[in-house]
C-alpha positions as CSV (number, residue, x, y, z in Angstrom):
1,M,-18.4,2.1,-8.3
2,S,-17.4,5.7,-7.3
3,F,-18.2,7.4,-4.1
4,L,-16.9,10.8,-5.1
5,P,-16.3,12.4,-8.5
6,P,-12.7,12.7,-9.8
7,P,-10.0,13.7,-9.0
8,Y,-10.6,12.0,-5.7
9,C,-12.5,8.8,-6.3
10,A,-13.0,5.5,-4.6
11,I,-12.9,2.2,-6.4
12,C,-14.4,-1.0,-5.0
13,S,-13.4,-4.5,-5.8
14,G,-15.0,-7.7,-4.3
15,I,-16.6,-5.5,-1.7
16,T,-19.3,-6.3,0.9
17,V,-20.7,-3.1,2.3
18,R,-23.2,-3.4,5.1
19,I,-23.7,0.4,5.5
20,R,-24.9,3.0,3.0
21,P,-22.1,4.4,0.7
22,D,-22.8,8.0,1.8
23,S,-22.4,6.9,5.5
24,L,-19.2,5.2,4.6
25,C,-18.0,8.5,3.0
26,D,-18.8,10.4,6.1
27,L,-16.9,7.9,8.2
28,L,-13.8,8.1,6.0
29,R,-13.9,11.9,6.1
30,N,-14.2,11.9,9.9
31,L,-11.4,9.4,10.2
32,C,-9.0,11.8,8.5
33,A,-10.5,15.0,9.7
34,I,-9.8,14.1,13.3
35,Y,-6.1,14.5,12.6
36,S,-6.3,17.1,9.9
37,G,-5.8,14.7,7.1
38,F,-6.1,16.0,3.5
39,C,-6.6,12.9,1.6
40,S,-7.1,9.2,2.4
41,L,-6.0,6.1,0.6
42,I,-7.7,2.9,1.7
43,T,-6.0,-0.5,1.2
44,T,-7.8,-3.5,2.6
45,G,-8.1,-7.1,1.9
46,E,-9.5,-10.4,3.2
47,P,-7.4,-11.3,6.3
48,L,-6.0,-14.6,5.1
49,S,-5.6,-13.8,1.4
50,P,-1.9,-14.4,0.4
51,N,-2.0,-11.9,-2.5
52,E,-3.6,-8.8,-1.0
53,I,-0.7,-6.6,-2.0
54,D,0.1,-7.5,-5.6
55,R,0.9,-5.9,-9.0
56,R,-2.8,-5.3,-9.8
57,L,-3.0,-3.1,-6.7
58,V,0.1,-1.3,-7.8
59,W,-1.5,-0.5,-11.2
60,R,-4.7,0.7,-9.6
61,I,-3.0,2.9,-7.0
62,R,-0.8,4.4,-9.7
63,N,-3.8,5.3,-11.8
64,E,-5.5,6.9,-8.8
65,C,-2.3,8.9,-8.1
66,K,-2.4,10.3,-11.6
67,K,-5.8,11.8,-11.0
68,C,-4.8,14.1,-8.1
69,A,-2.3,16.9,-7.6
70,P,0.6,16.5,-5.2
71,L,-0.5,16.4,-1.6
72,K,0.9,17.9,1.5
73,R,-0.4,15.0,3.6
74,L,-1.6,11.6,2.7
75,D,-3.3,9.3,5.2
76,V,-3.4,5.6,4.5
77,F,-5.9,3.2,6.2
78,L,-4.1,-0.1,5.9
79,E,-5.6,-3.5,6.7
80,S,-3.6,-6.3,5.1
81,G,-2.0,-9.7,5.7
82,G,0.7,-9.0,3.2
83,G,1.5,-10.1,-0.3
84,D,4.2,-9.4,-2.9
85,P,7.3,-7.5,-1.6
86,D,8.0,-6.2,-5.1
87,A,4.5,-4.7,-5.2
88,A,4.8,-3.2,-1.7
89,Y,8.0,-1.5,-2.7
90,L,6.4,0.0,-5.8
91,I,3.4,1.2,-3.8
92,I,5.4,3.0,-1.1
93,T,7.5,4.6,-3.8
94,C,4.4,5.8,-5.6
95,L,2.8,7.2,-2.5
96,K,5.9,8.9,-1.2
97,A,6.3,10.6,-4.6
98,K,2.7,11.9,-4.3
99,C,2.9,13.5,-0.9
100,E,5.2,15.4,1.5
101,E,4.0,13.5,4.6
102,L,2.6,10.0,4.7
103,R,0.7,8.6,7.7
104,I,-0.5,5.0,8.0
105,F,-3.4,4.0,10.2
106,I,-3.5,0.4,11.4
107,P,-6.6,-0.6,13.4
108,N,-5.8,-4.4,13.3
109,W,-2.9,-5.6,11.3
110,A,-0.4,-4.9,8.5
111,K,1.8,-8.0,8.2
112,S,4.7,-9.1,6.1
113,A,4.7,-7.0,2.8
114,A,2.4,-4.5,4.5
115,T,5.0,-4.0,7.3
116,L,7.5,-3.4,4.5
117,L,5.2,-0.7,3.2
118,C,5.1,0.8,6.7
119,L,8.8,1.4,6.7
120,G,8.3,4.4,4.5
121,A,5.7,6.1,6.6
122,D,6.4,9.3,8.5
123,E,4.0,8.2,11.2
124,I,2.3,4.9,12.0
125,W,-1.0,5.1,14.0
126,M,-1.8,1.8,15.8
127,S,-4.5,0.6,18.1
128,D,-3.9,-1.3,21.3
129,T,-4.3,-4.6,19.4
130,A,-2.8,-3.5,16.1
131,E,0.1,-5.6,14.8
132,L,3.0,-5.5,12.4
133,G,4.8,-8.7,11.4
134,P,8.3,-10.1,10.5
135,L,9.7,-9.6,7.0
136,D,10.7,-13.3,6.5
137,A,9.6,-14.1,3.0
138,Q,7.2,-17.0,2.3
139,I,8.3,-19.5,-0.3
140,Q,6.9,-22.8,-1.7
141,D,7.5,-25.6,0.7
142,P,10.4,-27.6,-1.0
143,R,9.1,-30.8,0.6
144,A,5.6,-30.4,-0.8
145,P,5.4,-27.5,-3.3
146,Q,1.7,-28.2,-4.1
147,E,0.6,-28.0,-0.4
148,G,1.5,-24.5,0.6
149,R,4.2,-22.0,1.6
150,V,6.6,-21.8,4.5
151,S,8.9,-19.2,5.9
152,A,12.3,-18.8,4.2
153,L,13.8,-18.9,7.7
154,E,12.8,-22.6,8.0
155,Q,16.0,-23.7,6.3
156,F,18.2,-21.5,8.5
157,R,16.4,-22.5,11.7
158,A,17.1,-26.2,10.7
159,M,20.8,-25.4,10.1
160,D,21.1,-23.7,13.4
161,Y,19.4,-26.7,15.2
162,L,21.8,-29.1,13.4
163,K,24.8,-27.1,14.4
164,T,23.7,-27.0,18.0
165,Y,22.8,-30.7,18.0
166,S,26.2,-31.7,16.6
167,F,28.0,-30.0,19.5
168,E,25.6,-31.5,22.0
169,M,26.3,-35.0,20.6
170,L,30.0,-34.4,20.7
171,D,29.8,-33.3,24.4
172,T,27.6,-36.3,25.2
173,Y,30.1,-38.7,23.6
174,V,33.1,-37.1,25.3
175,N,31.4,-37.1,28.7
176,M,30.5,-40.7,28.3
177,L,34.2,-41.5,27.7
178,L,35.2,-39.4,30.8
179,D,32.9,-41.6,32.9
180,R,34.0,-44.9,31.4
181,V,37.7,-44.2,30.8
182,P,38.7,-41.3,33.1
183,T,42.4,-41.8,32.3
184,M,42.0,-41.2,28.6
185,R,43.5,-37.9,27.3
186,L,41.1,-35.3,26.0
187,K,42.7,-35.3,22.6
188,D,42.2,-39.1,22.3
189,M,38.6,-38.6,23.4
190,L,38.0,-36.1,20.6
191,D,39.7,-38.3,18.1
192,E,37.3,-41.1,19.2
193,A,34.1,-38.9,19.3
194,T,34.6,-36.9,16.1
195,P,34.2,-39.7,13.5
196,F,31.1,-41.0,15.3
197,V,29.4,-37.5,15.4
198,T,30.5,-36.8,11.8
199,Q,28.9,-39.9,10.5
200,L,25.7,-39.3,12.5
201,M,25.3,-35.7,11.3
202,A,26.2,-36.5,7.7
203,S,22.9,-38.2,7.1
204,L,21.0,-35.3,8.5
205,Y,23.0,-32.6,6.6
206,G,22.6,-34.7,3.5
207,Q,18.9,-34.0,3.4
208,I,19.5,-30.2,2.9
209,D,19.3,-29.2,-0.8
210,P,21.8,-26.4,-1.5
211,M,19.5,-25.1,-4.2
212,H,16.6,-24.7,-1.8
213,F,19.0,-23.2,0.8
214,G,20.1,-20.6,-1.7
215,A,16.6,-19.8,-2.8
216,S,15.6,-19.2,0.9
217,Y,18.5,-16.8,1.3
218,R,17.6,-14.9,-1.8
219,A,14.0,-14.6,-0.7
220,L,15.1,-13.1,2.6
221,D,17.5,-10.9,0.9
222,I,14.7,-9.4,-1.2
223,A,12.9,-8.0,1.9
224,I,16.2,-6.8,3.4
225,E,17.2,-4.9,0.2
226,Y,13.8,-3.3,-0.3
227,G,13.7,-2.4,3.3
228,R,17.1,-0.8,3.1
229,R,16.1,1.2,0.1
230,I,12.9,2.4,1.6
231,T,14.4,3.5,4.9
232,T,17.5,5.0,3.4
233,R,15.4,7.2,1.0
234,H,12.6,8.1,3.4
235,K,14.0,7.9,6.9
236,K,16.7,10.6,7.0
237,D,16.8,10.5,10.8
238,K,18.0,6.9,10.7
239,T,21.7,6.1,10.6
240,R,23.1,3.2,8.6
241,D,23.5,1.2,11.9
242,D,19.8,1.9,12.8
243,I,18.7,0.6,9.5
244,I,20.8,-2.6,9.7
245,R,19.5,-3.2,13.3
246,I,15.8,-2.7,12.4
247,L,15.9,-4.8,9.2
248,G,18.0,-7.5,10.9
249,R,15.4,-7.8,13.7
250,L,12.4,-7.8,11.4
251,T,14.0,-10.4,9.1
252,W,15.9,-12.8,11.4
253,Q,14.9,-12.5,15.0
254,Y,11.3,-13.7,15.2
255,P,10.4,-17.4,15.6
256,S,7.4,-17.4,13.2
257,H,5.9,-15.4,10.3
258,S,2.7,-14.7,12.2
259,F,4.6,-13.3,15.3
260,V,2.9,-10.2,16.7
261,I,4.9,-7.0,16.7
262,D,2.6,-4.7,18.8
263,R,2.6,-0.9,19.2
264,T,5.1,-0.9,22.1
265,E,7.6,-3.2,20.3
266,A,7.3,-1.3,17.1
267,K,8.1,1.9,18.9
268,E,11.1,0.3,20.7
269,M,12.3,-0.9,17.3
270,G,12.5,2.7,16.0
271,F,9.2,3.2,14.2
272,N,7.5,6.6,14.7
273,V,4.4,5.1,16.3
274,M,1.3,7.1,17.5
275,E,-1.6,5.8,19.5
276,L,-5.1,5.6,18.0
277,T,-7.5,7.4,20.3
278,D,-10.8,5.6,21.2
279,E,-12.7,7.9,18.8
280,L,-10.4,7.2,15.8
281,E,-10.2,3.5,16.6
282,E,-14.0,3.3,16.6
283,F,-14.2,4.8,13.1
284,A,-11.4,2.5,11.9
285,D,-13.1,-0.6,13.3
286,I,-16.4,0.2,11.5
287,I,-14.6,0.7,8.2
288,S,-12.6,-2.5,8.7
289,E,-15.7,-4.5,9.5
290,N,-17.6,-3.3,6.5
291,L,-14.9,-3.6,3.8
292,Q,-13.1,-6.5,2.3
293,A,-11.2,-5.0,-0.6
294,W,-11.3,-1.2,-1.2
295,F,-8.8,1.3,-2.4
296,G,-8.9,4.9,-3.7
297,F,-8.6,8.5,-2.8
298,M,-11.1,10.6,-0.8
299,E,-10.9,14.3,-0.4
300,V,-11.1,15.6,3.2
301,A,-12.3,19.1,3.9
302,K,-9.5,21.5,5.0
């Protein structure tokens, strides 16, 4: 289904449109025209779908890019819960090769791999309730692979807890000896406490599979390396230390994969964030509510 003739066309897939296509076209044009956008790429998906950003989307976006000449400015309307980081890297590489300036509009959310994609944007326009998300990769749950996915950080959080717990147990045992045998030397107390704590912790550490631990680290390293490549190539204003700080925070410093990174925090982190006006947010909300999966280019009058 095409809204506009080539070279700027729209492709729909699994779409539920509750407004007329010509009205949708007008909304999209208005969305971009408000801020002098030349062309708009829409990437949306069902909110809880784990594979919104995938290789099929890469292939379709690449084919759309071939149909139009290089652009001065490209505006991306992004509504996505994430997906494949490999695909996100290929998409941002493709888009940046097509335009001089890339602006991403987020009315609601761009999580996980969609946040990775945002690292390459020159500007990110967010509503009051828009959210980015951590880059901790999702892997098959090693305890029950058939039942779902968990954050790759789970293994590292568990290790951090065990380390903290082992020191707490050592302190507890030594303090108990201080109460009961106050004349005992500290060295003797440690010699007494260490074998007990070691034996106690060995059974817990023994449940950690080194292969799963390594796989978790590799999964996290993928997001970090793609993020480093994207920011190094497309964020010339960021120093090496800036990039390490931003990626470290996005990957390691949030307690859950669904954690909300709002407009204020994204700006503090170093993203070039702009505020969606009420008018633009209204257009974006209408489009978001009426589309499930849509992508393609639409020309905007100069």
